[in-house]
py3Dmol code that shows the C-alpha trace and the ligand (Angstrom):
import py3Dmol

protein = """\
ATOM      1  CA  MET A   1     -14.062   8.075  36.074  1.00  0.00           C
ATOM      2  CA  LYS A   2     -13.749   4.403  36.813  1.00  0.00           C
ATOM      3  CA  MET A   3     -13.187   1.830  34.184  1.00  0.00           C
ATOM      4  CA  LYS A   4     -14.639  -1.596  34.594  1.00  0.00           C
ATOM      5  CA  LYS A   5     -11.970  -3.964  35.973  1.00  0.00           C
ATOM      6  CA  LEU A   6     -12.598  -6.456  33.139  1.00  0.00           C
ATOM      7  CA  ALA A   7     -12.206  -3.873  30.497  1.00  0.00           C
ATOM      8  CA  ILE A   8      -8.880  -2.855  32.012  1.00  0.00           C
ATOM      9  CA  ALA A   9      -7.590  -6.385  32.241  1.00  0.00           C
ATOM     10  CA  ALA A  10      -8.483  -7.054  28.645  1.00  0.00           C
ATOM     11  CA  LEU A  11      -6.757  -3.953  27.526  1.00  0.00           C
ATOM     12  CA  CYS A  12      -3.627  -4.757  29.548  1.00  0.00           C
ATOM     13  CA  ALA A  13      -3.416  -8.154  27.939  1.00  0.00           C
ATOM     14  CA  LEU A  14      -3.716  -6.628  24.516  1.00  0.00           C
ATOM     15  CA  VAL A  15      -1.045  -4.044  25.256  1.00  0.00           C
ATOM     16  CA  ALA A  16       1.385  -6.712  26.641  1.00  0.00           C
ATOM     17  CA  ASN A  17       1.054  -8.725  23.464  1.00  0.00           C
ATOM     18  CA  GLY A  18       0.716  -5.674  21.169  1.00  0.00           C
ATOM     19  CA  ALA A  19       2.701  -5.423  17.928  1.00  0.00           C
ATOM     20  CA  PHE A  20       3.605  -1.832  18.691  1.00  0.00           C
ATOM     21  CA  ALA A  21       4.673  -1.955  22.282  1.00  0.00           C
ATOM     22  CA  ALA A  22       7.932  -0.329  23.297  1.00  0.00           C
ATOM     23  CA  LYS A  23       9.395   0.536  19.975  1.00  0.00           C
ATOM     24  CA  LYS A  24      12.055   3.287  19.895  1.00  0.00           C
ATOM     25  CA  ALA A  25      10.694   6.225  17.854  1.00  0.00           C
ATOM     26  CA  THR A  26      13.862   6.384  15.702  1.00  0.00           C
ATOM     27  CA  ASP A  27      13.783   2.698  14.730  1.00  0.00           C
ATOM     28  CA  THR A  28      11.365   3.322  11.798  1.00  0.00           C
ATOM     29  CA  THR A  29      10.927   6.109   9.394  1.00  0.00           C
ATOM     30  CA  PRO A  30       7.691   8.157   8.819  1.00  0.00           C
ATOM     31  CA  GLU A  31       7.100   6.383   5.496  1.00  0.00           C
ATOM     32  CA  GLU A  32       7.499   2.958   7.102  1.00  0.00           C
ATOM     33  CA  ASP A  33       5.172   4.034   9.922  1.00  0.00           C
ATOM     34  CA  LEU A  34       2.465   5.108   7.578  1.00  0.00           C
ATOM     35  CA  LYS A  35       2.535   1.820   5.794  1.00  0.00           C
ATOM     36  CA  THR A  36       2.739  -0.339   8.974  1.00  0.00           C
ATOM     37  CA  TYR A  37      -0.253   1.388  10.596  1.00  0.00           C
ATOM     38  CA  ARG A  38      -2.350   1.433   7.492  1.00  0.00           C
ATOM     39  CA  ASP A  39      -1.615  -2.270   6.768  1.00  0.00           C
ATOM     40  CA  TYR A  40      -2.462  -3.045  10.468  1.00  0.00           C
ATOM     41  CA  PHE A  41      -5.864  -1.397  10.315  1.00  0.00           C
ATOM     42  CA  PHE A  42      -6.664  -2.543   6.783  1.00  0.00           C
ATOM     43  CA  LYS A  43      -6.196  -6.120   8.079  1.00  0.00           C
ATOM     44  CA  ARG A  44      -8.036  -5.424  11.378  1.00  0.00           C
ATOM     45  CA  PHE A  45     -11.080  -3.769   9.701  1.00  0.00           C
ATOM     46  CA  PRO A  46     -11.363  -5.278   6.263  1.00  0.00           C
ATOM     47  CA  GLY A  47     -13.379  -3.325   3.844  1.00  0.00           C
ATOM     48  CA  VAL A  48     -13.083  -0.023   5.568  1.00  0.00           C
ATOM     49  CA  PRO A  49     -11.643   2.391   3.026  1.00  0.00           C
ATOM     50  CA  LEU A  50      -8.880   4.814   3.941  1.00  0.00           C
ATOM     51  CA  GLN A  51     -11.060   7.943   3.686  1.00  0.00           C
ATOM     52  CA  GLU A  52     -13.685   6.453   6.194  1.00  0.00           C
ATOM     53  CA  TYR A  53     -11.116   6.698   8.972  1.00  0.00           C
ATOM     54  CA  ALA A  54     -11.810  10.438   8.900  1.00  0.00           C
ATOM     55  CA  ASN A  55     -14.997   9.599  10.768  1.00  0.00           C
ATOM     56  CA  GLY A  56     -13.374   8.154  13.901  1.00  0.00           C
ATOM     57  CA  VAL A  57     -15.215   5.340  15.611  1.00  0.00           C
ATOM     58  CA  TYR A  58     -18.131   5.649  13.135  1.00  0.00           C
ATOM     59  CA  ALA A  59     -15.896   4.190  10.511  1.00  0.00           C
ATOM     60  CA  ILE A  60     -15.854   0.782  12.370  1.00  0.00           C
ATOM     61  CA  ASP A  61     -19.007   0.787  14.561  1.00  0.00           C
ATOM     62  CA  LYS A  62     -22.328   0.417  12.658  1.00  0.00           C
ATOM     63  CA  VAL A  63     -24.536   0.945  15.660  1.00  0.00           C
ATOM     64  CA  SER A  64     -23.224   4.407  16.742  1.00  0.00           C
ATOM     65  CA  ARG A  65     -22.816   5.360  13.054  1.00  0.00           C
ATOM     66  CA  ASP A  66     -26.542   5.510  12.524  1.00  0.00           C
ATOM     67  CA  SER A  67     -27.225   7.989  15.353  1.00  0.00           C
ATOM     68  CA  TRP A  68     -24.204  10.019  14.295  1.00  0.00           C
ATOM     69  CA  GLU A  69     -25.479  10.244  10.646  1.00  0.00           C
ATOM     70  CA  ALA A  70     -28.747  11.542  12.047  1.00  0.00           C
ATOM     71  CA  ILE A  71     -26.852  14.253  13.955  1.00  0.00           C
ATOM     72  CA  GLU A  72     -24.753  15.236  11.000  1.00  0.00           C
ATOM     73  CA  GLU A  73     -27.976  15.980   9.080  1.00  0.00           C
ATOM     74  CA  PHE A  74     -28.554  18.958  11.314  1.00  0.00           C
ATOM     75  CA  PRO A  75     -24.999  19.657  12.469  1.00  0.00           C
ATOM     76  CA  PRO A  76     -24.748  21.139  15.854  1.00  0.00           C
ATOM     77  CA  TYR A  77     -21.631  23.138  14.835  1.00  0.00           C
ATOM     78  CA  GLU A  78     -23.240  25.038  12.172  1.00  0.00           C
ATOM     79  CA  PRO A  79     -23.747  28.238  14.139  1.00  0.00           C
ATOM     80  CA  MET A  80     -20.164  28.121  15.182  1.00  0.00           C
ATOM     81  CA  ILE A  81     -19.062  28.054  11.535  1.00  0.00           C
ATOM     82  CA  GLU A  82     -21.009  31.222  11.045  1.00  0.00           C
ATOM     83  CA  GLU A  83     -19.485  32.867  14.061  1.00  0.00           C
ATOM     84  CA  GLY A  84     -16.084  31.869  12.764  1.00  0.00           C
ATOM     85  CA  GLU A  85     -16.857  33.396   9.437  1.00  0.00           C
ATOM     86  CA  THR A  86     -17.875  36.749  11.157  1.00  0.00           C
ATOM     87  CA  MET A  87     -14.523  36.685  12.954  1.00  0.00           C
ATOM     88  CA  TRP A  88     -12.712  36.080   9.747  1.00  0.00           C
ATOM     89  CA  ASN A  89     -14.454  39.099   8.172  1.00  0.00           C
ATOM     90  CA  THR A  90     -14.210  41.456  11.095  1.00  0.00           C
ATOM     91  CA  PRO A  91     -11.169  43.766  11.015  1.00  0.00           C
ATOM     92  CA  PHE A  92      -8.946  44.007  14.052  1.00  0.00           C
ATOM     93  CA  ALA A  93      -8.583  47.401  15.835  1.00  0.00           C
ATOM     94  CA  ASN A  94      -5.859  48.264  13.313  1.00  0.00           C
ATOM     95  CA  GLY A  95      -8.162  47.772  10.372  1.00  0.00           C
ATOM     96  CA  LYS A  96      -6.504  44.565   9.122  1.00  0.00           C
ATOM     97  CA  THR A  97      -8.087  41.094   9.127  1.00  0.00           C
ATOM     98  CA  TYR A  98      -7.069  37.423   9.511  1.00  0.00           C
ATOM     99  CA  GLY A  99      -6.925  37.388   5.787  1.00  0.00           C
ATOM    100  CA  SER A 100      -3.783  39.555   5.847  1.00  0.00           C
ATOM    101  CA  CYS A 101      -1.900  36.622   7.543  1.00  0.00           C
ATOM    102  CA  PHE A 102      -3.439  33.827   5.444  1.00  0.00           C
ATOM    103  CA  ASN A 103      -3.233  35.061   1.844  1.00  0.00           C
ATOM    104  CA  ASP A 104      -6.917  36.143   2.076  1.00  0.00           C
ATOM    105  CA  ASP A 105      -7.813  32.453   1.959  1.00  0.00           C
ATOM    106  CA  PRO A 106      -9.532  30.744   4.919  1.00  0.00           C
ATOM    107  CA  ALA A 107      -9.001  27.281   3.430  1.00  0.00           C
ATOM    108  CA  GLN A 108      -5.662  26.796   5.191  1.00  0.00           C
ATOM    109  CA  ARG A 109      -5.948  23.372   6.663  1.00  0.00           C
ATOM    110  CA  LYS A 110      -3.744  21.486   4.353  1.00  0.00           C
ATOM    111  CA  HIS A 111      -0.787  23.833   5.270  1.00  0.00           C
ATOM    112  CA  PHE A 112      -0.812  22.769   8.916  1.00  0.00           C
ATOM    113  CA  PRO A 113       0.810  21.525  11.011  1.00  0.00           C
ATOM    114  CA  ARG A 114       4.025  22.408   9.310  1.00  0.00           C
ATOM    115  CA  TRP A 115       7.734  22.512  10.085  1.00  0.00           C
ATOM    116  CA  ASP A 116       9.124  26.062  10.504  1.00  0.00           C
ATOM    117  CA  ASP A 117      12.879  25.703   9.823  1.00  0.00           C
ATOM    118  CA  GLU A 118      13.849  29.192  10.945  1.00  0.00           C
ATOM    119  CA  ARG A 119      12.295  28.743  14.325  1.00  0.00           C
ATOM    120  CA  LYS A 120      12.925  24.935  14.436  1.00  0.00           C
ATOM    121  CA  THR A 121       9.474  24.275  15.661  1.00  0.00           C
ATOM    122  CA  VAL A 122       6.131  22.786  14.526  1.00  0.00           C
ATOM    123  CA  VAL A 123       3.572  25.417  13.672  1.00  0.00           C
ATOM    124  CA  THR A 124      -0.104  24.451  14.029  1.00  0.00           C
ATOM    125  CA  LEU A 125      -3.066  26.374  12.679  1.00  0.00           C
ATOM    126  CA  PRO A 126      -4.257  27.614  16.046  1.00  0.00           C
ATOM    127  CA  MET A 127      -0.775  28.890  16.813  1.00  0.00           C
ATOM    128  CA  ALA A 128      -0.603  30.716  13.537  1.00  0.00           C
ATOM    129  CA  ILE A 129      -4.018  32.284  14.356  1.00  0.00           C
ATOM    130  CA  ASN A 130      -2.710  33.611  17.670  1.00  0.00           C
ATOM    131  CA  GLU A 131       0.472  34.812  16.017  1.00  0.00           C
ATOM    132  CA  CYS A 132      -1.583  36.684  13.556  1.00  0.00           C
ATOM    133  CA  ARG A 133      -3.500  38.329  16.377  1.00  0.00           C
ATOM    134  CA  SER A 134      -0.376  39.295  18.310  1.00  0.00           C
ATOM    135  CA  LYS A 135       1.183  40.712  15.080  1.00  0.00           C
ATOM    136  CA  ASN A 136      -1.958  42.898  14.729  1.00  0.00           C
ATOM    137  CA  GLY A 137      -1.992  44.089  18.396  1.00  0.00           C
ATOM    138  CA  GLU A 138      -4.810  41.761  19.515  1.00  0.00           C
ATOM    139  CA  LYS A 139      -4.639  39.404  22.601  1.00  0.00           C
ATOM    140  CA  PRO A 140      -4.183  35.762  21.922  1.00  0.00           C
ATOM    141  CA  LEU A 141      -7.181  33.419  22.255  1.00  0.00           C
ATOM    142  CA  LYS A 142      -7.430  30.524  24.626  1.00  0.00           C
ATOM    143  CA  TYR A 143      -6.624  27.281  22.873  1.00  0.00           C
ATOM    144  CA  LYS A 144      -9.098  24.750  23.902  1.00  0.00           C
ATOM    145  CA  LYS A 145     -12.531  26.045  23.040  1.00  0.00           C
ATOM    146  CA  GLY A 146     -14.596  29.291  22.456  1.00  0.00           C
ATOM    147  CA  ALA A 147     -13.644  31.885  19.860  1.00  0.00           C
ATOM    148  CA  ILE A 148     -10.659  29.957  18.482  1.00  0.00           C
ATOM    149  CA  ALA A 149     -12.658  26.806  18.012  1.00  0.00           C
ATOM    150  CA  ASN A 150     -15.292  28.881  16.049  1.00  0.00           C
ATOM    151  CA  LEU A 151     -12.625  30.342  13.732  1.00  0.00           C
ATOM    152  CA  LEU A 152     -11.015  26.901  13.237  1.00  0.00           C
ATOM    153  CA  ALA A 153     -14.557  25.518  12.368  1.00  0.00           C
ATOM    154  CA  TYR A 154     -14.910  28.147   9.656  1.00  0.00           C
ATOM    155  CA  MET A 155     -11.434  27.596   8.334  1.00  0.00           C
ATOM    156  CA  ALA A 156     -11.897  23.776   8.451  1.00  0.00           C
ATOM    157  CA  TYR A 157     -15.219  24.008   6.705  1.00  0.00           C
ATOM    158  CA  GLU A 158     -13.694  25.998   3.930  1.00  0.00           C
ATOM    159  CA  SER A 159     -10.839  23.373   3.733  1.00  0.00           C
ATOM    160  CA  ARG A 160     -13.073  20.283   3.478  1.00  0.00           C
ATOM    161  CA  GLY A 161     -11.872  17.986   0.802  1.00  0.00           C
ATOM    162  CA  GLN A 162      -8.146  19.026   1.003  1.00  0.00           C
ATOM    163  CA  LYS A 163      -5.986  16.187   1.636  1.00  0.00           C
ATOM    164  CA  THR A 164      -3.700  15.726   4.692  1.00  0.00           C
ATOM    165  CA  ASN A 165      -0.162  15.933   3.402  1.00  0.00           C
ATOM    166  CA  VAL A 166       2.212  16.629   6.172  1.00  0.00           C
ATOM    167  CA  LYS A 167       5.859  16.949   5.022  1.00  0.00           C
ATOM    168  CA  ILE A 168       8.857  16.172   7.049  1.00  0.00           C
ATOM    169  CA  PRO A 169      11.609  18.060   5.180  1.00  0.00           C
ATOM    170  CA  ASN A 170      14.715  17.518   7.065  1.00  0.00           C
ATOM    171  CA  LYS A 171      16.506  16.064  10.140  1.00  0.00           C
ATOM    172  CA  ASP A 172      15.323  18.618  12.580  1.00  0.00           C
ATOM    173  CA  ALA A 173      11.633  18.062  11.528  1.00  0.00           C
ATOM    174  CA  LEU A 174      12.124  14.334  11.783  1.00  0.00           C
ATOM    175  CA  ALA A 175      13.322  14.822  15.356  1.00  0.00           C
ATOM    176  CA  ALA A 176      10.035  16.684  16.130  1.00  0.00           C
ATOM    177  CA  TYR A 177       8.156  13.833  14.497  1.00  0.00           C
ATOM    178  CA  ASP A 178       9.998  11.291  16.594  1.00  0.00           C
ATOM    179  CA  LYS A 179       9.311  13.360  19.723  1.00  0.00           C
ATOM    180  CA  GLY A 180       5.606  13.291  18.901  1.00  0.00           C
ATOM    181  CA  LYS A 181       5.812   9.535  18.238  1.00  0.00           C
ATOM    182  CA  THR A 182       7.532   9.019  21.578  1.00  0.00           C
ATOM    183  CA  VAL A 183       4.720  10.917  23.332  1.00  0.00           C
ATOM    184  CA  TYR A 184       2.210   8.690  21.538  1.00  0.00           C
ATOM    185  CA  PHE A 185       3.889   5.417  22.697  1.00  0.00           C
ATOM    186  CA  ALA A 186       5.023   6.531  26.228  1.00  0.00           C
ATOM    187  CA  ARG A 187       3.191   4.645  28.909  1.00  0.00           C
ATOM    188  CA  ARG A 188       2.023   6.849  31.716  1.00  0.00           C
ATOM    189  CA  GLY A 189      -0.333   7.199  34.634  1.00  0.00           C
ATOM    190  CA  GLN A 190      -1.518   4.574  37.107  1.00  0.00           C
ATOM    191  CA  LEU A 191      -2.906   2.438  34.233  1.00  0.00           C
ATOM    192  CA  ASN A 192       0.476   2.473  32.408  1.00  0.00           C
ATOM    193  CA  PHE A 193      -1.246   2.944  29.198  1.00  0.00           C
ATOM    194  CA  SER A 194       0.026   4.707  26.104  1.00  0.00           C
ATOM    195  CA  CYS A 195      -2.115   6.417  23.537  1.00  0.00           C
ATOM    196  CA  ALA A 196      -1.245   3.524  21.311  1.00  0.00           C
ATOM    197  CA  SER A 197      -2.628   0.937  23.926  1.00  0.00           C
ATOM    198  CA  CYS A 198      -6.056   2.256  23.207  1.00  0.00           C
ATOM    199  CA  HIS A 199      -6.017   3.686  19.692  1.00  0.00           C
ATOM    200  CA  MET A 200      -3.824   1.078  18.045  1.00  0.00           C
ATOM    201  CA  GLN A 201      -3.780  -2.235  19.880  1.00  0.00           C
ATOM    202  CA  SER A 202      -7.271  -1.843  21.220  1.00  0.00           C
ATOM    203  CA  ALA A 203      -9.161  -0.003  18.523  1.00  0.00           C
ATOM    204  CA  GLY A 204     -12.525  -1.498  18.017  1.00  0.00           C
ATOM    205  CA  GLN A 205     -12.734  -2.664  21.643  1.00  0.00           C
ATOM    206  CA  LYS A 206     -14.921  -1.286  24.254  1.00  0.00           C
ATOM    207  CA  VAL A 207     -13.848   0.735  27.291  1.00  0.00           C
ATOM    208  CA  ARG A 208     -16.732   1.530  29.465  1.00  0.00           C
ATOM    209  CA  ALA A 209     -19.503   2.699  27.091  1.00  0.00           C
ATOM    210  CA  ASP A 210     -16.997   3.770  24.437  1.00  0.00           C
ATOM    211  CA  ILE A 211     -15.683   1.857  21.383  1.00  0.00           C
ATOM    212  CA  LEU A 212     -12.092   2.948  20.781  1.00  0.00           C
ATOM    213  CA  SER A 213     -11.385   4.659  17.468  1.00  0.00           C
ATOM    214  CA  PRO A 214      -8.303   3.903  15.371  1.00  0.00           C
ATOM    215  CA  VAL A 215      -5.540   6.282  15.142  1.00  0.00           C
ATOM    216  CA  LEU A 216      -5.786   6.704  11.382  1.00  0.00           C
ATOM    217  CA  GLY A 217      -7.727   9.900  10.675  1.00  0.00           C
ATOM    218  CA  HIS A 218      -7.594  11.232  14.249  1.00  0.00           C
ATOM    219  CA  THR A 219      -6.606  14.754  13.169  1.00  0.00           C
ATOM    220  CA  THR A 220      -8.892  15.269  10.131  1.00  0.00           C
ATOM    221  CA  GLY A 221     -12.222  16.227  11.660  1.00  0.00           C
ATOM    222  CA  TRP A 222     -11.284  19.031  14.025  1.00  0.00           C
ATOM    223  CA  PRO A 223     -12.607  21.130  15.710  1.00  0.00           C
ATOM    224  CA  VAL A 224     -15.270  18.740  17.028  1.00  0.00           C
ATOM    225  CA  TYR A 225     -18.671  19.344  18.631  1.00  0.00           C
ATOM    226  CA  ARG A 226     -18.879  16.741  21.347  1.00  0.00           C
ATOM    227  CA  SER A 227     -22.253  16.029  23.029  1.00  0.00           C
ATOM    228  CA  LYS A 228     -20.375  15.357  26.207  1.00  0.00           C
ATOM    229  CA  TRP A 229     -18.786  18.815  26.227  1.00  0.00           C
ATOM    230  CA  GLY A 230     -22.004  20.422  24.846  1.00  0.00           C
ATOM    231  CA  GLU A 231     -19.774  22.666  22.658  1.00  0.00           C
ATOM    232  CA  LEU A 232     -16.952  22.812  20.242  1.00  0.00           C
ATOM    233  CA  GLY A 233     -13.463  21.816  21.312  1.00  0.00           C
ATOM    234  CA  THR A 234      -9.981  21.708  19.668  1.00  0.00           C
ATOM    235  CA  LEU A 235      -7.763  18.734  19.003  1.00  0.00           C
ATOM    236  CA  HIS A 236      -5.410  19.653  21.950  1.00  0.00           C
ATOM    237  CA  ARG A 237      -8.382  19.784  24.236  1.00  0.00           C
ATOM    238  CA  ARG A 238      -9.053  16.200  23.312  1.00  0.00           C
ATOM    239  CA  PHE A 239      -5.378  15.252  23.762  1.00  0.00           C
ATOM    240  CA  GLY A 240      -5.577  16.652  27.337  1.00  0.00           C
ATOM    241  CA  GLY A 241      -8.892  14.748  28.059  1.00  0.00           C
ATOM    242  CA  CYS A 242      -7.299  11.484  26.934  1.00  0.00           C
ATOM    243  CA  MET A 243      -4.300  12.156  29.061  1.00  0.00           C
ATOM    244  CA  LYS A 244      -6.504  12.663  32.121  1.00  0.00           C
ATOM    245  CA  GLN A 245      -8.254   9.475  31.221  1.00  0.00           C
ATOM    246  CA  MET A 246      -4.929   7.827  31.420  1.00  0.00           C
ATOM    247  CA  ARG A 247      -4.645   9.427  34.929  1.00  0.00           C
ATOM    248  CA  ALA A 248      -1.610  11.376  33.729  1.00  0.00           C
ATOM    249  CA  LYS A 249      -1.089  15.252  33.946  1.00  0.00           C
ATOM    250  CA  PRO A 250      -1.840  16.685  30.550  1.00  0.00           C
ATOM    251  CA  TYR A 251       0.667  18.689  28.600  1.00  0.00           C
ATOM    252  CA  LYS A 252      -0.236  22.277  27.793  1.00  0.00           C
ATOM    253  CA  ALA A 253      -2.530  22.980  24.762  1.00  0.00           C
ATOM    254  CA  GLN A 254      -0.157  24.243  21.987  1.00  0.00           C
ATOM    255  CA  GLY A 255       2.953  23.431  24.044  1.00  0.00           C
ATOM    256  CA  GLU A 256       5.868  21.774  22.272  1.00  0.00           C
ATOM    257  CA  GLU A 257       4.821  18.152  23.282  1.00  0.00           C
ATOM    258  CA  PHE A 258       1.323  18.346  21.893  1.00  0.00           C
ATOM    259  CA  ARG A 259       2.441  20.245  18.766  1.00  0.00           C
ATOM    260  CA  ASP A 260       4.995  17.494  18.019  1.00  0.00           C
ATOM    261  CA  LEU A 261       2.265  14.906  18.848  1.00  0.00           C
ATOM    262  CA  GLU A 262      -0.118  16.653  16.315  1.00  0.00           C
ATOM    263  CA  TYR A 263       2.732  16.560  13.762  1.00  0.00           C
ATOM    264  CA  PHE A 264       3.278  12.872  14.103  1.00  0.00           C
ATOM    265  CA  LEU A 265      -0.554  12.076  14.228  1.00  0.00           C
ATOM    266  CA  THR A 266      -1.289  14.237  11.204  1.00  0.00           C
ATOM    267  CA  HIS A 267       1.395  12.492   9.244  1.00  0.00           C
ATOM    268  CA  VAL A 268      -0.220   9.215  10.202  1.00  0.00           C
ATOM    269  CA  SER A 269      -3.339  10.492   8.408  1.00  0.00           C
ATOM    270  CA  ASN A 270      -1.552  11.539   5.225  1.00  0.00           C
ATOM    271  CA  GLY A 271      -3.773  10.879   2.246  1.00  0.00           C
ATOM    272  CA  ILE A 272      -7.079  11.313   4.207  1.00  0.00           C
ATOM    273  CA  GLU A 273      -9.178  14.250   3.451  1.00  0.00           C
ATOM    274  CA  PHE A 274      -9.844  17.014   6.087  1.00  0.00           C
ATOM    275  CA  ASN A 275     -13.652  16.890   6.987  1.00  0.00           C
ATOM    276  CA  GLY A 276     -13.835  19.192   9.969  1.00  0.00           C
ATOM    277  CA  PRO A 277     -15.726  20.421  11.814  1.00  0.00           C
ATOM    278  CA  SER A 278     -17.464  17.201  12.920  1.00  0.00           C
ATOM    279  CA  ALA A 279     -19.750  15.865  15.584  1.00  0.00           C
ATOM    280  CA  ARG A 280     -18.960  13.117  18.216  1.00  0.00           C
ATOM    281  CA  LYS A 281     -20.692  11.621  21.092  1.00  0.00           C
TER     282      LYS A 281
END
"""
ligand_1 = """\
43
HEC
C -7.827 4.307 28.110
C -7.967 4.378 26.649
C -7.469 5.718 26.003
C -6.177 6.197 26.047
C -4.977 5.621 26.741
C -6.158 7.393 25.074
N -7.390 7.466 24.631
Fe -7.965 8.838 23.141
N -9.922 8.247 23.370
C -10.414 7.307 24.170
C -11.841 7.227 24.087
C -12.768 6.309 24.881
C -12.269 8.163 23.013
C -13.622 8.399 22.537
C -14.006 7.306 21.537
C -13.055 7.298 20.451
O -13.238 8.057 19.464
O -12.073 6.487 20.505
C -10.974 8.757 22.580
C -10.867 9.723 21.637
C -9.697 10.219 21.094
C -9.672 11.184 20.007
C -10.837 11.646 19.230
C -11.051 10.813 18.023
C -12.265 11.238 17.241
O -12.390 10.822 16.011
O -13.115 11.958 17.731
C -8.394 11.564 19.857
C -7.786 12.354 18.822
C -7.567 10.744 20.865
N -8.460 10.081 21.605
C -6.201 10.912 21.075
C -5.501 10.311 22.136
C -4.170 10.580 22.437
C -3.341 11.534 21.667
C -3.851 9.737 23.450
C -2.507 9.781 24.282
C -2.144 11.040 24.954
C -5.005 9.006 23.839
N -6.053 9.393 22.962
C -5.094 8.129 24.778
C -9.650 6.515 24.952
C -8.222 6.621 25.161
"""
view = py3Dmol.view(width=600, height=400)
view.addModel(protein, "pdb")
view.setStyle({"model": 0}, {"cartoon": {"style": "trace"}})
view.addModel(ligand_1, "xyz")
view.setStyle({"model": 1}, {"stick": {}})
view.zoomTo()
view.show()
């Protein structure tokens, strides 16, 4: 995966001048961050309403938006929603179902990720799904694609319209948020990029054939059917893909780093409606 030299140089210049470069995570509060990031993008992309950011790059790029709207008319993820629904309704070997772990309500998206104060850790929806399986004597599912993505697609579909509303209830939760934020701003790999280099400073710019999407709304549309994957994938699969793009070794899907990152990123999307599953190039 080679990036054009010019594109890299342009990005590096942007990063060097960037308003977000090298901040210490603890310098600002989550509420301040939310305001800073929103104000930044509202200025950068005038006229794009907050909810539109749920649509990733299609919120800011008219050209790719047209072909995406055509795809969403006959969504490629529809069969996976149905498979997920079947999973939801099929009892485990012990006769219980997923419903027994989730109040018999698949519309769980708004409850995740959440801070678990007993275990002092961020719990994501995929993690809760696997914990439900283990509790009922079933093997955990792999986290990046396949069956778990199908179940997540069904649960996301049932949750459409719920608003992102991540809470950071105490100091320990704040520490997890700050860790996630540190992951987001850490420069890594040969290119010395951070996630923010691309999705904050350079949002709207082109890298190779892609226009970079803004960080706002990055967690709302999952799981995603990506044409490039030819299948459905989870948010942490995408995190890993982007880390590879940075020529860095990805963290583990559902490991602590990526869960903290999801916690931070989902808070950044507070107020935006969940609209998963969705389709991307
Ligand atoms: C070299 C630039 C670059 C860096 C650095 C980068 N990404 Fe990306 N990312 C992309 C491109 C290109 C895409 C696909 C187009 C788009 O949606 O921005 C993408 C897409 C995404 C998406 C999907 C957005 C959507 O709406 O479908 C997420 C989430 C994401 N990146 C998160 C991250 C995270 C987290 C990091 C840091 C670990 C990161 N990215 C670092 C280039 C980058």
